[in-house]
Structure formats: C-alpha cells, structure tokens
Backbone as CSV, one residue per row, in Angstrom:
resi,resn,N_x,N_y,N_z,CA_x,CA_y,CA_z,C_x,C_y,C_z
1,MET,73.731,106.812,88.055,74.620,106.268,86.872,73.728,104.863,86.471
2,THR,73.674,104.723,85.071,73.251,103.548,84.534,74.150,102.443,85.031
3,GLU,73.495,101.235,85.070,74.377,100.069,85.030,73.964,98.837,84.101
4,PHE,74.838,98.097,83.617,74.452,97.210,82.448,74.954,95.791,83.075
5,HIS,73.887,94.721,83.116,74.115,93.590,83.447,73.521,92.552,82.582
6,PHE,73.908,91.292,82.599,73.297,90.423,81.989,73.119,89.091,82.323
7,GLY,71.937,88.555,81.842,71.490,87.181,82.651,71.980,85.867,81.636
8,HIS,72.244,84.875,82.126,72.787,83.925,81.589,72.271,82.470,81.912
9,LEU,71.830,81.765,80.883,71.070,80.358,81.346,72.550,79.424,81.199
10,PRO,72.901,78.987,82.015,74.193,77.994,82.060,74.161,76.532,81.616
11,LYS,73.882,76.244,80.164,73.864,74.858,79.919,75.288,74.459,79.433
12,GLN,76.203,75.237,79.207,77.386,74.584,79.040,78.460,74.561,80.168
13,PRO,79.525,73.908,80.142,80.236,73.933,81.405,80.566,75.346,81.724
14,ALA,80.767,75.158,83.375,80.997,76.137,84.044,82.235,77.201,83.465
15,ALA,83.332,76.626,82.898,84.590,77.282,82.416,83.955,78.276,81.109
16,GLU,83.182,77.513,80.502,82.801,78.480,79.271,81.904,79.410,79.694
17,THR,81.185,79.494,80.560,80.317,80.657,81.370,81.112,81.582,81.933
18,ALA,82.442,80.838,82.542,83.200,81.933,82.894,84.054,82.880,82.077
19,GLY,84.658,82.202,80.876,84.678,82.895,79.886,83.767,84.083,79.472
20,LEU,82.326,83.994,79.538,81.481,84.993,78.976,81.800,85.992,80.089
21,ALA,81.710,85.541,81.249,81.807,86.784,82.478,82.879,87.499,82.616
22,GLU,84.387,86.819,81.656,85.434,87.620,81.762,85.283,88.789,80.486
23,ALA,84.557,88.050,79.483,84.576,88.860,78.381,83.282,90.154,78.757
24,ALA,82.313,89.963,79.431,81.440,90.958,80.160,82.232,91.829,80.604
25,GLU,83.314,91.447,81.625,83.570,92.473,82.502,84.733,93.305,81.534
26,SER,85.479,92.769,80.638,86.418,93.414,79.764,85.726,94.524,78.825
27,LEU,84.383,94.106,78.438,83.707,95.136,77.666,83.036,96.029,78.794
28,GLY,83.064,96.057,79.847,82.594,97.324,80.885,81.144,96.892,81.782
29,PHE,80.811,95.506,81.361,79.298,95.311,82.015,79.514,95.559,83.693
30,ASP,78.488,95.875,84.258,78.794,95.807,85.723,78.341,94.721,86.638
31,GLY,77.521,93.598,85.957,77.073,92.281,86.628,76.627,91.323,85.420
32,VAL,76.828,90.028,86.053,76.472,88.800,85.295,75.706,87.993,86.486
33,TRP,74.228,87.739,85.798,73.323,86.948,86.593,73.315,85.556,86.018
34,ILE,73.419,84.495,86.974,73.092,83.196,86.477,71.951,82.437,86.916
35,ALA,71.072,82.019,85.865,70.162,81.234,86.257,70.315,80.360,87.403
36,ASP,69.341,79.579,87.887,69.389,78.493,88.760,68.231,77.689,88.642
37,SER,68.577,76.265,88.101,67.483,75.280,87.727,68.572,74.001,88.076
38,GLN,67.799,72.979,88.916,68.293,71.628,89.103,68.193,70.799,87.914
39,SER,67.167,71.131,87.138,66.816,70.247,86.147,67.292,70.684,84.870
40,ILE,67.591,71.771,84.665,67.674,72.221,83.110,69.434,72.876,82.906
41,PHE,69.859,73.486,83.983,71.197,74.063,83.921,72.182,73.630,84.801
42,ARG,73.386,74.094,84.490,74.568,73.754,85.538,74.327,74.228,86.927
43,ASP,75.071,73.909,87.942,75.003,74.440,89.177,75.261,75.846,89.167
44,VAL,74.479,76.576,89.740,74.495,77.848,90.155,75.607,78.351,90.432
45,TRP,75.998,77.579,91.843,76.970,77.999,92.547,78.300,77.703,92.201
46,VAL,78.395,76.466,91.579,79.962,76.014,90.845,80.122,77.119,89.522
47,THR,79.204,77.504,88.962,79.254,78.301,87.724,79.600,79.922,88.534
48,LEU,79.319,80.304,89.363,79.634,81.369,89.913,80.757,81.619,90.476
49,SER,81.163,80.704,91.193,82.673,80.269,91.575,83.781,80.520,90.506
50,ALA,83.267,79.562,89.513,84.183,79.702,88.201,84.223,81.368,87.641
51,CYS,83.023,81.884,87.601,83.207,83.258,87.281,84.124,84.119,88.194
52,ALA,83.974,83.984,89.483,84.706,84.835,90.229,86.001,84.389,90.075
53,VAL,86.761,83.427,89.938,87.943,82.919,89.554,88.604,83.964,88.229
54,ARG,87.852,83.917,87.574,87.951,84.598,86.180,87.635,86.177,85.989
55,THR,87.087,86.858,87.077,87.025,88.466,87.219,87.398,88.824,88.493
56,SER,87.364,90.122,88.256,87.637,90.871,89.564,86.726,92.098,89.905
57,ARG,86.177,92.814,89.046,85.223,93.710,89.314,83.791,93.309,89.054
58,ILE,83.457,92.739,88.286,82.025,92.596,87.857,81.062,91.996,89.020
59,ARG,79.863,92.314,89.201,79.274,91.684,90.060,78.687,90.556,89.699
60,LEU,78.585,89.343,90.655,77.918,88.266,90.249,76.982,87.915,91.039
61,ALA,75.844,87.283,90.507,74.774,86.935,91.399,73.892,85.860,90.721
62,THR,72.893,85.234,91.331,71.872,84.387,90.902,70.691,85.185,90.458
63,GLY,70.364,84.822,89.176,69.060,85.337,88.687,67.857,85.269,89.338
64,VAL,67.829,84.031,89.545,66.842,83.466,90.374,67.471,82.143,91.091
65,THR,66.906,81.903,92.177,67.119,80.453,92.794,66.101,79.965,93.634
66,ASN,66.242,78.586,93.935,65.170,77.907,94.677,65.588,77.767,96.336
67,PRO,64.960,78.636,97.200,65.357,78.451,98.393,65.177,76.960,99.117
68,VAL,64.320,76.187,98.656,63.903,74.900,99.266,65.309,74.063,99.083
69,ARG,65.970,74.317,97.750,67.034,73.214,97.290,68.264,73.677,97.801
70,HIS,68.562,74.672,98.483,69.734,75.190,98.851,69.935,75.708,100.255
71,LEU,70.859,75.229,101.027,70.969,75.780,102.515,70.983,77.192,102.618
72,PRO,70.198,77.615,103.758,70.238,79.235,103.938,71.438,80.023,103.950
73,SER,72.706,79.083,104.192,74.012,79.608,104.302,74.584,80.118,102.936
74,THR,74.358,79.288,102.060,74.457,79.729,100.683,73.505,80.920,99.886
75,LEU,72.704,81.121,100.649,71.973,81.997,99.854,71.988,83.646,100.594
76,VAL,72.365,83.867,101.766,72.793,85.071,102.402,73.953,85.399,102.504
77,PRO,74.256,86.731,101.948,75.587,86.879,102.100,75.923,87.192,103.247
78,PRO,77.353,86.995,103.753,77.948,86.741,105.103,77.552,88.331,105.619
79,GLU,77.586,89.386,105.186,77.503,90.538,105.956,76.025,90.899,106.231
80,LEU,74.895,89.790,105.892,73.645,89.819,106.336,73.443,88.612,107.395
81,ARG,74.225,87.790,107.729,74.061,86.918,108.739,74.301,87.547,110.002
82,GLU,73.332,86.874,111.123,73.517,87.254,112.332,74.406,86.351,113.152
C-alpha cells in the first residue's frame, strides 16, 4: 500500500503548523515530517507536540534532526529504549 507523507519547514508558530497537520490528516495523508534546525526553524519537539494535540491518526516525525543538540531520550522512541 502506498503512503503519502509531507515534509514541512516550520518557520511559522507551532499552532499554524499544527493546523497544517490537522488538514493533512483530514485529507488522508499518512504522515507529517517536521524539519529540525536550531538556527532557522521553530523547535521541532514543540511543533510536533502541537501537531499531536490536533491530530489522532497521522504519523508525526522529524524529517532530520541533530543528535548532538538533543538528549538521547528525546530521539529514541520509548519502545526501543532498554
């Protein structure tokens, strides 16, 4: 089965990006990827949290992230932690 995801560069407030994720979910998209850059974009984890509040089915993820900038606990899903 083909899945459709879209990537987003979050330069606007997290609430606006969450609105886009909500719209994507209602249109049948399967996922939203948010880019991470401490110099250019809004905080990826705050933005993904806002998206999670406004959606229920769509998959949310970082499109790319910097592992040096974030604690490992924020990068590894709970089911993969030992």
